[in-house]
N, C-alpha and C positions, 0 to 999 in steps of 0.2 A: 370637347378639343376641337376649335376648327381644322378642318385638315389643310388649311393652308400655312399654318405654321411648319407643318410637319414636311412636306414633298420635297422630294429630294432630286429633282429631275437629271443632272447629269450618272448621279448613281442607278436613278432606274433605267438608261440609255446604256449604261455600261452593261447593266446587269442582261436588260434586254438582246444585246449583238451577242453576247459570250454564251448568253442557253440557247441563241437561233441557231450558231454556230455548233454546241455541243446537241443538239438533237438533228440538225441534218448529219453530223456524225452519227447519232445513234442508228438512226431511220437506212444512210447509207449501207451501214457495215450489218446490216441487218437484213437487207432486200438487194444482196448483190445477186449476178446473175445467176441464174440455175444452171446453163449451157441445155438445157434443152425445150419444149415444147411452153413452157412456165414462162420464157424468161420477156414475153411482151405484157404477160401480167405483173410480173417484178417489177419490169419497165414503168406501166401505170402506174403501182404505188410508189414506187419513185417518186415521179412527177404530181402526183395529189401530195407528199407528205415533207417534199424537202423544198428549202426555198420557200418566202415570201409566209405572208401569217404571221399576227401577231403575238404568239406561242404565250399567250396570256396564261390557259391553264395550266399547264407545266411550270411556266414561274408560279404561278400561285401556289401551287403544291412545294417548291423547293420555296418558295417564302416562308410556307406556313411550316415548313419542316424545321424549320432554322431556331423556330421557335421552342425545338421537342429535341432539341440536337440528334436528329435523323442522320444520318449517314449522306453526305449529298450526292452520290451515286445511288442509293438506290432510293433517292428522292426523285433523282432523273429518271430514272425505271420507271416510277412510276407515274412521274407527269408524262412520257411517254406513251402511255399505255393510255392516260386520256386523252392525249393530242391527237391519237389512234383511232378511238373512238370517235371526236370529234372532226375529226379528217373525212374519216368514212359517211357521217352524217349529211357533209359538203358534201361529196361526191354523188351520194345517192340525193342528196335536195335538187342538183344543178339538172339531170336528170329529166328530160322530154315529158318524160309522166307526171314530174313534181312542176319544179320552177321554170324548168329548159333556161337553162342559162347558158350562155359561148365563152364569158371569162371568170373567173376565182383567183384571185390571190395576184391578179396582172396577168396572167397566161391561159393558155384556153383552157375550160373545164377537161375533165378526165376524158367524158365521151364525146367532146368535138378532137380531142386528138389521138382517142385511139380505139374509139367506138360504143355504142352501150354495153353492148354484151361486157367488152371486158370492163367499164366504168362500174358495174354492179358488180363484176366478181372480183375487180379492184376493193370494192366498199366492203363486200362480203369476208374478204381476207383481213382489210383492216381492224375490222368487228373480232376477227376470231384470234389474229393478232393480238389486240388489247388484254384478251385475259390469256392470252400464253405468255404474255411478259409478268403478268402481278402474278402466276401462279408457279413462278421458276423461282425456283430456290434463292436465285442472285438478288430474286428484290429481296426477301428478307427471308431469314433463317426459321420464326420462325411459323409452323402450320396454319398458327390459330389467325396470324395476322394476315398472311394468305388469303386463308379462305378468307376474312369477313374483308378483304381489299377487293375481291372476286365477288363475293353480295353482293357488297351495297353498289359497284360500279354496274354490277344487272341493274338494279334497282331502278338508279342513275340514270341508265342509258334506254332502258325498255319503257313499257306502257304505262310506270306510275310514275316515270320522268322524260325525258327529251322525243321519246318515240311517241308518247300519250300526246305531250305538249303539238308538236306534230300536226300529230292526227286532227284534233282541237283547229289548231292552225287552217287545216284544210276544211273542215265543216266551217269554220270562222265567215266563209265567202258565201253562205246561206244566211248568215245571221245576222243580228244586229244586237254586237259586245258593249256590254256598259266597262266602267272603269275597273270592279272587281273581276268579271270575265277575263279580260287581258290580263290584269295582274298574275290570275292564277293558270293562264296560259301559258306566258311568260314565265314563269315561276319552274314549269315542267319544261318548256320548250328550249329556253337557255339556262335559267338559273338552278337545274336539278344538276349540271353535270359541272358547272364554276364550283356548287354548293359541294357536291364529289369532291373536287379537288383540294382544300383544305380540308375533310374529313379524314382524306386519304393520310395524308398529313398526322393528322388526330391518331390513325390505325397505328398507322407506325409507330408512333410516338407513345404507343400505350397507355390512349389517355381514356379513365373513367368516361363511360356515355355521359353520366350527368355533367361534367366537367366541358363539354363539348359546345356546353351552351352559348358561350361569346363566341366561338370560330363561326358556328354556325350562323349566329345572326350577324356575323362579317358578312360573309361571305352570298347570304340571302339580300343584302342589302347592296352587295358590288354587282350582284347578278340582274338585280332589275337597274342598278344604275345603268349599268354595261348595255341594255335593252333599250332603254330611253335612249341612251346615247346612237343606239345602232337606227332605231327609229328618226333622230334629227338628222343622220348623215343619208337615208333613204331618202329623207322628204326635203335638205338642200344642200346637201354633199357634194363635193368634188368624186364624179366618176373619176377619175386619172389617179387620184390618191386611195379612195374607196377599192381599185383595182376589180370592181365589179360592176354589172349595172347597177344603176340606185332610178329609185321612183317606181320601183315594184311596185312597194302596198298599198300608193294612191291608184295606178293604173289598173289594178285587181280589187278597189273599191273596201280594201280592209280596214278596218278599226285599228289603231295604234294608239300609243300614247300621245302622240304629238294630236292624231286626228282630233281625240278628243281632250285633251288638254289645252292643246293651242304651242305650239312651238317656246312662248316663254317660260308658259307652267309647268313647262316640259323638262327643261334647262332647270327651274328653279327646284323640281325635283327630284332630279338628278345629282344637285347639289345639294339637300338634304338628305336623301339619301349615303351618300357619303358623308357626310359629319358623321353619322348613324354607323359607319359603318366604323369609323376610326376611333369613335368612341368606345367599340367593344372591343378595343385591346389598347384599353386603360391602364390597365394592369401590367404593359411589357414596355420597356426603355429603348434603345438603340436597335435591339432585334428583331424588331415589329414595324421598323421603318420602310422595309422595301414594299411591304404589304398595305403598310399608308398611302407609300405611291402609286402601288397600283388601282389603290381607289380613287386616287385622283386621275390615274391617267385615264380609267374608265370610262369618266364623262368630259376628256378634253380631248380627246382624239379626235383627227379628221379621217381614219378608214378602220 
């Protein structure tokens, strides 16, 4: 089914705005002042987590949780745990030893605002915080569910997922990668955490492993479409809208979906991935409309 027939942008805008406030409040409540020598650390963590960002990952988790009637407050906690992992990766990504970026989400990066040591500690703390959130009984009363949430996030964030993909990305500067290699790299670096967003909802809904196939397919397609859109933005997007430096990949001589396919073919491939993502939701009705709208947003965004 073509994605064009399902998109509801006003609904998506409302959901995104509401969720942004909920995520900000969650981290604001969790990261209050300690009243001692840790205050600067908590301030750096709040700087990284509150305000700005698309909140795509918690939005995906909450949207998928609706398919299985998961309690919205629990879904929010899982989504915020994923956001903590995502934000920690951005904080570390921006460091001078990695991408050496000055701006993120339209404001100074953490190491520019607070210092490199503070940025390392803020990232480390956000990484730990994610697992603390998931292991808390407030996220789910079933310890086996909490254990599965922790296990799968560790896989998605570690060498078999996001961190492994980042290492492949660093190594790519010394190699000429073809399309399958770039696809594999991005499935780990960006896609693994996006896939976990939907997987977390399946875990909380106690869906059998064999029943998760269409949802994994949806998330995999959205993850790749999202990365192609990122490459298009980096290739010719608006830096003010993006809230970060663009043109980094070309300057570094890195292969991307755009450099390999060209901008037009890359856009077509992203659109095809969105249509395939929506097809994975064919057995669902209106309860999946938000997921369908998110898929469209993944490729139509400018930031």
